[in-house]
C-alpha positions in Angstrom: 0.0 0.0 0.0 1.4 3.4 -0.9 1.8 6.1 1.7 -1.0 8.0 0.0 -3.3 5.0 0.2 -2.4 4.4 3.8 -3.1 8.1 4.6 -6.5 7.9 3.0 -7.3 4.6 4.9 -6.3 6.2 8.2 -8.6 9.2 7.5 -11.5 6.9 6.5 -11.0 4.9 9.7 -11.2 8.2 11.7 -7.6 8.0 12.8 -6.7 11.6 12.1 -3.7 11.7 14.4 -2.2 8.6 12.8 -2.9 10.0 9.3 -1.2 13.3 10.1 1.8 11.5 11.7 2.2 9.3 8.6 2.0 12.4 6.4 4.6 14.2 8.4 6.9 11.3 8.4 6.6 10.9 4.6 6.9 14.7 4.0 10.5 14.9 5.3 12.1 13.3 2.3 11.7 13.8 -1.4 13.3 11.9 -4.3 13.3 13.3 -7.8 14.5 11.1 -10.6 14.9 12.2 -14.3 15.7 9.6 -16.9 14.9 8.6 -20.5 12.7 5.5 -20.8 13.2 3.0 -23.6 10.6 1.9 -26.1 11.5 -1.8 -25.3 9.4 -1.9 -22.1 5.8 -3.0 -22.5 4.9 -1.9 -19.0 6.8 1.4 -18.3 5.6 1.5 -14.6 7.8 -1.5 -13.9 10.8 0.0 -15.7 13.4 1.5 -13.3 16.5 3.5 -14.2 19.8 1.9 -13.6 22.5 3.6 -11.6 24.5 5.9 -13.8 21.7 6.3 -16.3 19.6 8.9 -14.6 19.6 12.2 -12.6 18.5 11.6 -9.1 18.2 14.0 -6.1 17.2 13.0 -2.6 16.4 15.7 -0.1 15.9 15.1 3.6 14.3 18.2 5.2 15.0 17.2 8.8 18.7 16.6 8.6 19.3 18.9 5.6 21.0 16.2 3.5 20.8 16.5 -0.3 22.2 13.7 -2.3 22.7 13.9 -6.1 23.4 11.3 -8.6 24.4 12.3 -12.1 24.6 9.6 -14.7 27.3 9.7 -17.4 24.7 10.2 -20.1 23.4 13.3 -18.4 26.8 14.9 -17.8 29.0 17.1 -20.0 28.5 16.2 -23.7 26.3 13.2 -23.0 23.3 12.6 -25.2 20.9 13.8 -22.4 22.9 16.6 -20.9 20.2 19.1 -21.8 17.9 17.4 -19.3 20.0 18.7 -16.4 18.2 22.1 -16.4 14.8 20.3 -16.5 15.9 18.2 -13.5 17.1 21.3 -11.6 13.7 23.0 -12.2 11.9 19.9 -10.9 14.1 20.0 -7.8 13.3 23.6 -7.2 9.6 23.0 -7.6 9.9 19.9 -5.3 11.4 22.0 -2.5 8.6 24.5 -2.8 6.0 21.7 -2.7 7.6 20.1 0.3 7.8 23.4 2.1 4.1 24.1 1.4 3.1 20.6 2.5 5.0 21.0 5.8 3.3 24.3 6.4 -0.1 22.7 5.8 0.7 19.8 8.1 1.8 22.3 10.8 -1.5 24.1 10.5 -3.5 20.8 10.6 -1.6 19.8 13.8 -2.4 23.2 15.3 -6.1 22.8 14.5 -6.1 19.2 15.8 -4.4 20.4 19.1 -7.0 23.1 19.5 -9.8 20.7 18.9 -8.4 18.2 21.4 -8.0 21.0 24.0 -11.5 22.3 23.4 -13.0 18.8 23.6 -11.1 18.0 26.8 -12.1 21.3 28.3 -15.7 20.4 27.4 -15.5 17.0 29.0 -13.9 18.4 32.1 -16.6 21.1 32.3 -19.4 18.4 31.9 -17.8 16.3 34.6 -17.7 19.3 37.0 -21.4 19.9 36.5 -22.3 16.4 37.9 -22.0 16.4 41.7 -20.2 13.6 43.4 -22.3 11.1 45.3 -22.3 11.4 49.0 -21.3 8.4 51.1 -25.0 7.6 51.9 -26.0 7.8 48.2 -23.1 5.5 47.3 -24.4 2.9 49.8 -27.9 3.2 48.3 -26.5 2.1 44.9 -24.4 -0.7 46.4 
């Protein structure tokens, strides 16, 4: 099950906190891969680029690591060197998307925290309205 499917399943099950926790854990890392697919593959979704035959960038927002892989065909005078600029644009857009997603998640967590606080205050308020049973009343119910 993909992270997106798992997120939707958590929401449908009413597990909002679990869904947001999953989303936050998935939002900290982004991988962007640029490569040229071959016509030989019947099912392109199963086709994966081999190491050295793609441009790949992995960004981890939490620890600040950015790893880049530049395949020989995409470097210097390689046949796909012109795709470097395309890949860099995708990386820039990816950073912006991740930043916006993290901001949205922060806002959702803030709303969730306020809702929980409000609900717990409401339940405390309701429990304070109900008087405690006296010792004689407790014996009557025993």
